[in-house]
N, C-alpha and C positions, 0 to 999 in steps of 0.2 A: 200453471206453474206446476213441474213434479218433484218433487224432493224423494231420491230413493237411497235408503240406507242399508247397504249389504248387509248380510249375517257377517260377515268378518269385520265391522266396523261395531260391533255392540261393545259398548264399554260399560260396566256396570259398577257401581260402588254403593258398598254399603251405606245406610243411615246412622249417620253420626251419634242420632238421639234415641238408637234403637235400646228397648229393655229386654234382656234376655227373658225365656228363650226366643222374643220374637223379633226375629230378625229377617229383612228385607232387602235386596237387591234394584236399586232402582237402572235403568239405561240412561245414564247422561247423553247416549251421544245423540238422543232425538234434540236434547236444548244446544248442544256443540255443535249440531248443523243449522239452528237458527229458524226449527221448525215449531212455529206458532199459531196453532189452528183457533179459528175464532169461535165456531160452534162446536166442535169436537173437544171435548177432555178426555185425554187418553194416555197409559202410561205403558211401559214394557219391563216389567221385573223377575226376578230370579228368584226361587226358594231352595235352598240346599236342603240334601233330604235332612230327618229329624228337625226341621226348625220349621216353627207358624210362622204367619206373616203377620198377623192381628187378632185379640181376642176376640170373643164372639159378640158381634155387634150388628145393627142393621142401621139403615139410612131411612127416615122418614119421608123423604120429599125428593129422592134420588136412585134413578136405576144405575144399575151395572152388570155390565159384561163380561165373563173371562172366558177365556178361552185356553185350555190347557196344549202346551205345544209339545212338550215334551215331557215323560212321566207320568206320575202318578200323584194324586195327593188323596186326604182325607179331609172333605168338607164336610161342617159342621151344620146341620138347616134344623129350624122348626120340628121337622119330622124326625131329624136323628141322625147319625153319621152315614156319609156317602162317600164311595169310592168314585172319583173322577179323576180318567186316562187320558192320556195325549190326542189330540182331536175333539176333544169334550168340548161344548159350549154350555156356559152356566149362568142363567139369566138370574137376576137379584131384582126386585121391585117391590115400592109398598106393597101394603095389603090395604 
């Protein structure tokens, strides 16, 4: 089975529980289309200029993958600040 969500179908909603300046917009069109993966946990988010998506943190037992679709961002890592740009992939994994 295949579900295709075209870019024009994207609908982003701001998390109602946000804490300033941490603001993130989640793509709700995935759930509206009935996409419920069994073995893949993912979401698509939008971050507006000048906003943060989360306080610095890490996951002890989880891996994460981020792809910058457009624009650029400053990523804080244990090694310091790094600029990430459109097309960059960021792998975060426990040590």
